[in-house]
VOROVEX-352287 format. One record per atom (N, C-alpha, C): residue in three letters; x, y, z. Coordinates in steps of 0.2 Angstrom, whole numbers, plus 2048, in hexadecimal, padded with zeros to 3 digits. Example, Ala and Ser with C-alpha at 12.3 -4.5 7.8 and 13.67 -1.06 7.14 Angstrom:
REM residues 2
ala8427E4827 ala83E7EA827 ala8427F0827 ser8407F5823 ser8447FB824 ser840800827 
REM end
This chain:
REM residues 162
met106E59C09 met102E59C0F met0FFE5FC10 thr0F9E5EC13 thr0F5E64C14 thr0F5E66C1C leu0F7E6CC1E leu0F7E6EC25 leu0F1E72C26 ile0EDE70C2B ile0E7E74C2D ile0EAE78C33 arg0E9E7FC33 arg0EBE83C39 arg0E7E89C3A asp0E7E8CC40 asp0E3E92C41 asp0E6E97C3C thr0E1E9CC3A thr0E2EA1C36 thr0E6EA7C3A thr0EBEAAC37 thr0EEEB0C3A thr0EDEB6C36 asp0EEEBCC38 asp0EDEC2C35 asp0F1EC2C2E ala0F7EBFC2E ala0FBEBEC28 ala0F8EBBC23 asp0F3EB6C24 asp0EFEB3C1F asp0E9EB7C1C phe0E7EBCC1F phe0E1EC0C1D phe0E1EC2C16 ser0E7EC5C13 ser0E6EC7C0C ser0E6EC1C07 arg0E9EBBC09 arg0E8EB5C05 arg0E1EB3C05 ile0DEEB3C0B ile0D7EB1C0C ile0D2EB5C07 val0D3EBBC08 val0CFEC0C04 val0D0EBEBFC lys0D6EBDBFA lys0D7EBCBF3 lys0D3EB5BF1 leu0D4EB0BF5 leu0D1EAABF4 leu0C9EABBF3 asn0C7EAEBF8 asn0BFEB0BF8 asn0BDEB3BF2 thr0C1EB8BF0 thr0BFEBCBEA thr0BEEB8BE4 val0C2EB3BE3 val0C1EAEBDD val0BBEABBDD glu0B8EA9BE3 glu0B2EA5BE4 glu0ACEA9BE7 glu0ACEB0BE6 glu0A7EB4BE8 glu0A0EB2BE6 gln09FEB0BE0 gln099EAEBDE gln096EA8BE2 gln09AEA4BE4 gln098E9EBE8 gln097E9FBF0 thr09BEA4BF2 thr09BEA6BF9 thr098EADBF9 ser09BEB2BFB ser099EB9BFB ser09FEBDBFB pro09EEC4BF9 pro0A4EC8BFA pro0A7EC9C01 met0AEECAC01 met0B1ECAC08 met0B7ECFC07 ser0B7ED4C0A ser0BCED9C0A ser0C1ED7C10 leu0C6EDAC11 leu0CBED9C17 leu0C7EDBC1D gln0C3EE1C1D gln0C0EE3C23 gln0BAEDEC25 arg0B7EDBC20 arg0B2ED6C21 arg0B5ED0C24 leu0BAECEC21 leu0BEEC8C24 leu0C0EC9C2C arg0C2ECFC2D arg0C4ED1C34 arg0BEED0C39 leu0B8ED2C36 leu0B2ED1C3A leu0B0ECAC3B leu0B0EC6C35 leu0AEEBFC36 leu0B3EBBC3A asp0B9EBDC3A asp0BEEBAC3E asp0BDEBBC46 lys0BAEC1C47 lys0B8EC3C4E lys0B2EBFC50 tyr0AEEBEC4C tyr0A8EBAC4E tyr0A9EB2C4E ser0AEEB0C4A ser0AFEA9C49 ser0B2EA5C4F ser0B0E9FC50 ser0B4E9BC55 ser0B8E96C51 tyr0B7E95C4A tyr0BCE91C46 tyr0BEE95C40 asn0C4E97C3F asn0C7E9AC3A asn0CDE97C38 arg0CDE92C34 arg0D4E8FC32 arg0D5E8FC2B val0DBE8EC29 val0DEE8DC22 val0E1E86C21 ala0E1E84C1B ala0E5E7FC19 ala0EBE81C15 glu0F0E7EC17 glu0F7E81C14 glu0FAE7BC10 ile0FDE7CC0A ile100E76C07 ile107E7AC05 glu10CE77C07 glu113E79C05 glu114E80C07 gly111E83C0D gly112E89C0F gly10DE8EC0C glu109E8CC07 glu104E91C04 glu0FDE8FC07 val0F9E94C09 val0F2E94C0B val0EEE93C04 val0EBE8DC04 val0E7E8BBFE val0E0E8ABFF ala0DEE8BC06 ala0D6E8BC07 ala0D5E8EC0E phe0CFE8FC10 phe0CDE91C16 phe0C6E8FC18 leu0C5E8FC1E leu0BEE8EC21 leu0BDE92C27 leu0B7E95C26 leu0B5E9AC2C leu0AEE98C2E ala0AEE97C35 ala0A7E95C38 ala0A6E99C3E ile09FE9AC3F ile09DE9FC44 ile098E9BC49 pro099E9CC4F pro095E98C54 pro08EE9CC55 ala089E98C58 ala083E9CC59 ala084EA1C5E gly07FEA6C5E gly07FEABC64 gly084EB1C63 val086EB2C5D val08AEB8C5C val086EBDC58 pro088EC4C58 pro084EC8C54 pro085EC9C4D tyr086EC3C49 tyr088EC3C42 tyr082EC4C3E glu082ECAC3A glu07CECBC36 glu07DEC8C2F asn079EC2C2E asn07AEBEC28 asn073EBBC28 glu070EBBC22 glu069EB8C21 glu069EB0C22 asn06EEADC20 asn06EEA6C21 asn070EA4C28 tyr075EA8C2B tyr076EA7C32 tyr070EA8C37 asp06CEADC35 asp066EAFC39 asp061EA9C38 trp061EA6C32 trp05CEA1C31 trp05DE9BC36 phe064E99C37 phe066E94C3B phe065E96C42 ser066E9CC44 ser065E9FC4B ser05EE9FC4D arg059E9FC49 arg052E9FC4B arg050E98C4C arg054E93C4A arg052E8CC4A arg056E88C4F phe05CE8AC50 phe061E86C54 phe064E8AC5A gln065E87C60 gln068E8BC65 gln06FE8AC65 ser072E85C63 ser079E83C62 ser07BE81C5B phe07FE84C58 phe082E82C52 phe088E85C50 leu08BE82C4B leu091E86C48 leu090E87C41 tyr090E8DC3F tyr08EE8FC38 tyr094E90C34 ile094E8CC2E ile09AE8DC29 ile098E93C25 asp09CE98C26 asp09AE9EC22 asp09DE9DC1B arg0A3E9AC1B arg0A6E99C14 arg0ACE95C15 ile0ADE91C0F ile0B3E8DC0E ile0B5E8EC07 val0BBE8FC06 val0BEE91BFF val0C4E8DBFE val0C4E89BF9 val0CAE85BF7 val0CDE88BF0 ala0D3E8ABF0 ala0D6E8CBEA ala0D5E87BE4 ala0D3E89BDE ala0D0E85BD9 ala0D6E80BD7 glu0DCE82BD7 glu0E1E7DBD6 glu0E2E77BDB phe0DFE78BE0 phe0DFE73BE6 phe0D9E6FBE7 ser0D4E71BE2 ser0CDE6DBE3 ser0CEE66BE1 gly0CAE62BE5 gly0CBE5BBE3 gly0D0E57BE7 arg0D4E5ABEB arg0DAE57BEE arg0D9E56BF5 gly0D3E57BF8 gly0D1E55BFF gly0D2E5BC03 val0D4E61C01 val0D5E66C05 val0CFE68C09 gly0C9E69C06 gly0C3E6BC09 gly0C1E66C0E ser0C2E5FC0C ser0C0E5AC10 ser0C4E5AC17 ser0CAE5CC16 ser0CFE5CC1C ser0CCE62C21 leu0CAE67C1E leu0C8E6DC22 leu0C1E6BC25 tyr0BDE67C21 tyr0B6E65C24 tyr0B7E60C2A ala0BCE5CC29 ala0BDE57C2E ala0C0E5AC34 asp0C4E5FC34 asp0C7E63C39 asp0C1E67C3D leu0BDE6AC39 leu0B7E6EC3B leu0B3E69C3F phe0B1E63C3D phe0ADE5FC40 phe0B0E5DC47 ala0B6E5BC47 ala0BAE5AC4D ala0BAE5FC52 phe0BBE66C50 phe0BAE6CC54 phe0B3E6CC57 ala0AEE6BC53 ala0A7E6CC56 ala0A6E66C5B arg0A8E60C5A arg0A7E5BC5F arg0ABE5DC65 ser0B1E5FC65 ser0B5E61C6B ser0B2E67C6F asn0AEE6AC6B asn0ABE70C6F asn0A4E6FC70 asn0A2E69C70 asn09BE67C71 asn096E6BC6D ile097E6CC67 ile092E6FC62 ile090E69C5E gly089E67C5E gly087E62C5B gly084E63C54 thr083E69C52 thr081E6AC4B thr085E6FC47 ile087E6DC41 ile08BE72C3D ile086E74C37 thr086E7AC35 thr081E7DC30 thr085E80C2B cys082E80C25 cys084E84C1F cys07FE85C1A glu081E88C15 glu07CE88C0F glu080E88C09 tyr07DE86C03 tyr080E87BFD tyr07BE89BF8 asn07DE8BBF2 asn078E8EBED asn075E88BEA ile06EE89BE9 ile06AE84BE5 ile068E88BDE lys067E8EBDF lys066E92BD9 lys06AE98BD9 pro06FE99BD5 pro072E94BD1 pro075E8EBD4 leu074E88BD2 leu076E82BD5 leu07EE81BD5 asn080E7FBDB asn087E7EBDC asn088E76BDE pro088E72BD8 pro088E6BBD9 pro08EE68BDD ala094E6CBDC ala09AE69BE0 ala099E6ABE7 ser096E70BE9 ser094E71BF0 ser08FE6CBF3 arg08AE6ABEF arg085E66BF1 arg088E5FBF2 ala08CE5CBEE ala08FE56BEE ala094E56BF4 phe098E5BBF5 phe09DE5BBFA phe099E5BC01 his094E5FC02 his091E5FC09 his08DE58C0A gly08BE55C05 gly087E4FC06 gly08CE4AC08 lys092E4AC07 lys097E45C09 lys098E46C11 phe097E4CC14 phe097E4DC1B phe091E4CC1F gly08CE4AC1B gly085E49C1F gly081E4FC20 phe082E54C1C phe07EE5AC1C phe077E58C19 lys072E5BC1C lys06BE5AC1A lys067E60C19 glu063E61C15 glu05FE68C14 glu05AE69C19 ala05BE6EC1D ala056E70C22 ala051E76C1F gly053E79C19 gly04EE7EC17 gly052E81C11 thr04EE86C0E thr051E8AC08 thr04FE91C09 gln053E95C06 gln051E9CC06 gln054EA0C00 trp051EA6BFE trp054EAABF9 trp058EAFBFD val05EEB1BFA val062EB6BFD val065EBABF8 ala069EBFBFA ala06DEC4BF5 ala068EC7BF1 asn063ECABF4 asn05DECEBF1 asn05AEC9BEC ala059EC3BEE ala055EBEBEA ala058EBCBE3 thr05FEBCBE3 thr063EBABDE thr066EB3BDE lys066EB1BE4 lys068EAABE6 lys063EA6BEA gln062EA0BE9 gln05FE9CBEE gln064E97BF1 val063E96BF8 val068E92BFB val064E8CBFF ser068E87BFF ser066E81C03 ser069E81C0A leu065E82C0F leu068E83C16 leu069E7BC19 gln06FE7AC1A gln071E73C1C gln073E72C23 cys072E6CC26 cys074E6BC2D cys077E64C2D ala07CE63C31 ala07FE5CC32 ala081E5CC39 glu081E55C3C glu083E54C43 glu08AE54C43 ala08DE57C48 ala094E57C49 ala096E50C4B 
REM end
């Protein structure tokens, strides 16, 4: 059974390790960077199975001083949104509904906080087909694209109604 719960400081080292494995699909994140993201986030939760943190999802609301080119893109277009900065599921738990459980919880959180739009991005160059399929299941639609990371990656900027 998957338990979704708020992140605690005790989870931070595990979260950094999970992120490091998926750095190419997300972006680098040190412990210091995680502490900053945690400060900005309104949603920072983990998925736990049998006492082990196997995934995390971190989302940031509109209106915080977060310096991120994708977050900035959404900030210029939407007054209110919840930006999924990153979701990572340990590879050995992929395909077991862990990510879907976190997204269902995130959407419920957004609705309970009167946030009507959830935003995110995923790589299209290089293509991340798993992320494209996953986000499609939750009703995400492309709102635009942009090149990031010194023009080494192109992302699809996505929106969904909560």
